N, C-alpha and C positions, 0 to 999 in steps of 0.2 A: 785330550779329546778322543773319544772312542770312535771306532769305525762303525758304519751303519749296521753291519752284522752284529757287532758286540753290543750296540745299543738295542738291537731287536732281541738278542738273548737276555740282556739285563732286564729289559721291559717286561719279558715274559716270566722270568724268575720272580720279580717283584710282584707282578700282578697275580701269578699263581699262589705265591707265599701268602699274599694278602687274603686271597679266597679260601685257602685251605689251612693256613697255619702249620703247614708241614714242610720240612726242607725239601728242596726241589732237586731231583737228579737228572742226569742226561737222558735217561730213558723216558722220563716224562716229558721233556723237552722235544725228543725226537718224534713224538706222536703229534706235536703242535707246529713243528717247524719243518720246512722242506730240506733243511741241511742234512748231511750224513751224521750219524752218531759220532764219528771220529772228529768231524768239524766241530760239533757242539762241544764235545769234551775238550778240545783245544781252546775254543773261545771261553769256556768256563774257567780253565786253568789260567788263562790270561787275565781275566776279570778278577780272579782270586789274587794273582800276583799284584795286580794293581790296586787291590784294596776295596773293590766294589762288592764283593761277596765273600762270605767266610764259611768255614766249616762249623759243624755243631759237634758237641761231645756224644750225642746219642744217635746220630744218623750219618750215613755216607753222602747225604744230599748237602746242598749249599742254602744259605739264607742271605738276604741282603744285609750289607753293613750300613752304618750310618752315612758313610760316604756314598754308597750306592743309592740310598734313598734321596740324599741331596741331588745327586746328578739326575735322577729320574724326575724330581719336582723341577729342578732349575732348567733342564735341557731337554728332556724327552716329552714331557707333558706340554700340551699347547692349549690354546684357548679356543680352538676350533669347535669343539663338541661340548662346550661348557653347559648348555641349556639342560636343565633337569626339571622334571615334574614338580620337585620340591620348591622350585621358585614360584609356582602358581599359589602354593599354600603360604608362602611369605608374603606375597602380593595380597592375598586374602586377609592376613592378619593385619597388615597396616592400612587396609581400606577402611578400617573402623575410625572415622574422624573424631569420635568422642572419646577415644582411649586416652588416659592419662600417661604421662611419660614413664613414672615407675611401673605402672601396669604394662606397659609396651615392652620395656626391657625384660620384665619377669616372664612375660608370655613368650617373647622372642627366644629366651634362653631355654624355656622348657620345650618350645618347638623344635630348636636346633639339636636339643639332646635326643628328642623322640626320633628325629629324622636320620641322625647318625649313630645312635646308640652309644655316644661318648658323653664325657662330662663337660659341661659348658660353663663358662664364667664370663661375666661382664663387669668391668670397671666403669662405673658411672662417673659423671663429672662431680666435682666438688664446687663449693661456692667460694673458693679461695679468692678469686679475682672479682667477685660480684660486689656491688655497692648497696648499702642499706637504703631502702626507700620508706619503710614503714615497720614499726614494731607494735605488736598488739598483745594484750594480756586477756585471755578469756576465762572467767571462773568455771570450774567444773562442778565441784562440791568442796566441802570444807577442807581448807589448807592445800587444795589441789587446783592448779590452773593450767592452761595451755598457753605457751609463749608462740606467737606467730611472728615470723620475719619474712618480709617481702623484699625482694632485691630487684635491681634494675634489669636482670636477665629473665625475669618472669618466674624465678623460684619462689615458692612458698613453702617455707620449712616450718615444721611444727614440732614442739618438744614438750612433754608434760613435765612440769616441775612443781616442787612442793614449797609452799610459802614457809620461809624460815620461822623458827620460834620467835615469839614477841614481836612479830611483824604482822600487820593487818593487810588486807587486800587493798585498802586505800593507799596504805604506804607504798605498796608495789606498784599501783597505777600511777602515783605521783612520780615514782622513779622511772617508769616506762615514758611518761610525758617528757621528763627531762633528757632521757636517752634519745628519744626521737629528735630533740633539738639538737643535742650535741652530736649525734652520730649519722644524721641525715647525709647521705652521699658518701659515707665513710667506707672504704674498702673493708670487707669482712676480715681480711688478714690483719687489718691495723686496728681493730677495735680495742684490744687490750692496750696497745701503745697509746692510742688516743685517750682513753680513760685515765691512764697513768699520767699522761701529759696534763690532763685537766684536773689532777687530783688536788692541786692547791687552790683552784678556783672556787669561789664562794658556792657555787651550785653543786659542785661535787662534795664539798664539805656538808651541804645540806643532806645529801644522800647518806654520808656516813653517820649522820645523827640517827637515822632510822636503823640501819643494820649494815655492817660490812658484808655480811653473809649475802645480802641482795645482790651485791656486785659479783660475789664469788658464784652465786647461782647463775647469773646472767652470763658470765664469762664461760662457765662450764657449758651452757647451752651452745654458745657460739663455737666453742672448741670442737664440739661433736658436729656442728653444722659444717665446718670447714673440712672435715674428713671425707675422703672418698667413700662412695657407696659401692658395695660388692654385691652381685647376684650370682647364685650358684644353683645348678640344676644337673640331676643325674649323677650325683656323687657315687652311687653304687654301681653305675653302669660297668666301670672298669673291672668289677670283680667277676663279671660274667665273660671275660676275655680268656682264651686259653692260656696266655702267658702267666696268668695270675692263679693257676692251680696250686702253685707251691704255697703252703700255709705261711712261711716266713715272708714271702713277698707281699701276701695279702695283709699281714700285720703291720708291715712297714708303711704300706700305702694307706691303710685305714688310719693309722696314727698320724700320718701326714695330713690327711683330710680332716680328721676330727680336731686337730689343733688349729684348724683354719690356716696352716701354712701355705696351703694351696694358693691363697691370694697373692703371695709373694711373687708368683709366677707371672702376673701380669703388671706388677707395679714397674713403673719407669719404662714402659714400652709404647707409650702412646704416640710418640714421634718417629717410630722406627719403620712405619709402613708394614707390609707383610713380613712376619717373622716366623720361621720354622725352626724349632730347637728339637733335635732328635737325640734320643738314647743317652749316651754318656756325655753329651754336651750339657745335659742338665745338671747343675751343681748339686742337687739333692739326691742322695743314695736311692731314696724310695722311688724316684722318677727314672731310673737308669734304663727301664724298658718301655719308657713312654715318649710320646711326641707332643709338644705343646705348639699349637699354632695361634698366633695372635695377629689381629687386624684392627687398626684404629678406626673410629668413627668421629665425625665432627659434632661437636656440641655448639652451644651458642658462643659467638665471638671466637676467641682464639683457643677455647678449651676443647680438649679431646677426651674421648672414653676409649676403652678397648674390649673388643670381644675375643675370647680365647676358647679354644677347644682342646681338650686332653684326652688322648687315647693311646692305644699301644703304638710302638713304632711301626707295627703292621697295619697302619691306618689306611683307609681308602682315600688316598690323597686326591685322586682324580675327581671324586665326588665332593670331598670335604672342602678343598680350598675354594673352588668357585662358589660353593654354598656360603661359606663364611664372608667371602668378600661381597657377595650379593646382599647378605643380611646387613653387613656394615654399611653399605650404600643406602639402603632403606632407613637404617637409623639416622644416618646423616641428614636425609631428606626430612624425616619425621621431626628432628629438631629444629630444622629451618622454618617449618610451617607454623 
């Protein structure tokens, strides 16, 4: 545990570095603190020895370390002055009672990116634990139709499918009627197992007479239905941060984003509460100068989604953390209504 004076020095170093993106020296601090220059230098030396700040190769000043940022977030920051004018904008967004869920998540991620100038990600819920209530097939035009799947959790998922060769729309409709009978109240995750279990029954044999491809088409739609949904906004925001003036760093980061590997950052984080991963704690090389903050939000039942924000390690934590938590609480309320 640091002394009060050390915490004051560390807090100022971090907040000045966040503001300026320049290493902080004792001369800068002496203009902002009532301590003598010698005292400030001694405290900085102690903070460096303890691993909370570190030297840079290009300056005599100091910058916060990953450990220093964590101490700042976990010990120095408080919830006393967390209200931000941005909260009003979030309130306004969710005051629209007619807004659909997908639209709400998309707009929320766009808004969060605009308010912070960072990249934002949301991992929406999947339908893995949902149960089927109704399946419908709606013709669009020749050989193309839309498969609608309604679940007990209020999800209505649609997927455009192509009617297989040598199969009529009437064949497809008869199959849907049979599926409605067989799969009513069946968990989405067990659809494939259920159909294979019924494969020897007369009614399934009847389906196979029409076309095995019908079953394959249907199962493919359900596989995609059970996958999580991702929302991304502000992908290029990181490129305007001073940390990424280096061409090689930009290339690595862009490659990481373009391959959609960024979504791996929020997988398996739904049950962890607020999580802050800083700098070298990130397993991916391209993210070594970044911080990833994730916060879960409650969906229907026991399902959860995740909101994440990606920025430089020199992130405005004092602003961002309350903002993300506030947005997550609104998302949870939105899904309950």
